[in-house]
C-alpha positions in Angstrom: 93.7 145.4 50.6 90.5 143.5 49.4 88.5 140.9 51.1 87.7 137.6 49.9 84.9 135.3 51.1 86.3 131.7 50.7 85.3 128.1 51.5 87.5 125.9 53.2 86.8 122.2 53.4 87.8 120.4 56.4 86.4 116.9 57.9 83.4 116.9 55.8 82.7 120.4 57.1 82.7 123.8 54.9 84.0 126.9 56.9 83.4 130.2 55.1 86.1 132.9 55.9 86.8 136.3 55.1 90.2 137.0 54.3 92.7 139.5 52.8 93.4 138.9 49.5 97.0 138.3 50.3 95.9 135.6 52.9 93.9 133.5 50.2 97.0 131.2 49.0 98.2 130.4 52.4 94.7 129.5 54.0 93.5 127.4 51.0 97.1 125.7 51.3 96.6 125.2 54.8 93.0 123.7 54.4 94.2 121.4 51.8 97.2 120.6 54.0 95.0 119.7 56.9 92.6 117.8 54.7 95.3 115.6 53.3 96.8 114.9 56.4 93.4 113.8 58.1 92.9 111.5 55.1 96.8 109.9 55.8 95.8 109.6 59.4 92.5 108.1 58.8 94.2 105.5 56.4 97.0 104.9 58.2 95.4 104.3 61.5 92.2 102.8 60.2 90.5 105.8 62.1 86.5 106.1 61.5 86.3 109.0 63.8 87.5 112.5 62.5 87.9 114.0 65.9 90.8 111.4 66.5 92.6 112.3 63.4 91.8 116.2 64.1 93.2 115.3 67.6 96.4 113.8 66.2 96.9 116.6 63.6 96.7 119.1 66.2 99.4 117.3 68.2 101.6 117.2 65.3 101.3 120.6 64.5 101.5 121.9 68.0 104.7 119.8 68.2 105.9 121.2 65.1 105.3 124.8 66.2 107.1 124.5 69.2 110.2 122.9 67.8 110.3 125.8 65.4 110.1 128.2 68.2 112.8 126.4 70.0 115.0 126.8 66.8 114.4 130.5 66.0 115.3 131.3 70.0 118.4 129.2 69.7 119.3 130.9 66.1 118.8 134.4 68.2 121.0 133.3 70.8 123.7 132.3 68.5 123.3 135.4 66.4 123.8 137.4 69.7 126.7 135.8 70.7 128.4 136.1 67.4 127.3 139.9 67.2 129.2 140.0 70.9 132.2 138.3 69.6 132.3 140.7 66.7 131.9 143.8 68.7 134.7 142.6 71.1 137.0 142.3 67.9 135.8 145.7 66.9 136.8 147.0 70.1 140.2 145.7 70.0 140.8 147.4 66.3 139.7 150.5 67.8 142.2 150.6 70.4 
């Protein structure tokens, strides 16, 4: 895979990154999402300190991450239960 040097701009700072070419689009989109959210928080809550906006964004992202992990775990449990039910039905058919 090709590696690229890119710059991500967040909260008035530039973060140089070396990334695989297949990661570039997602990382640029992530940088834009972060920057857009920071601007939204700064306007919505009249924040003067970017640190406050960054902290609020970190909390939001962590919360979304935890919710997605719970959904994935629940989905895995549901799938396992359905597979067990299918296996029970198959055992009945084989008799």
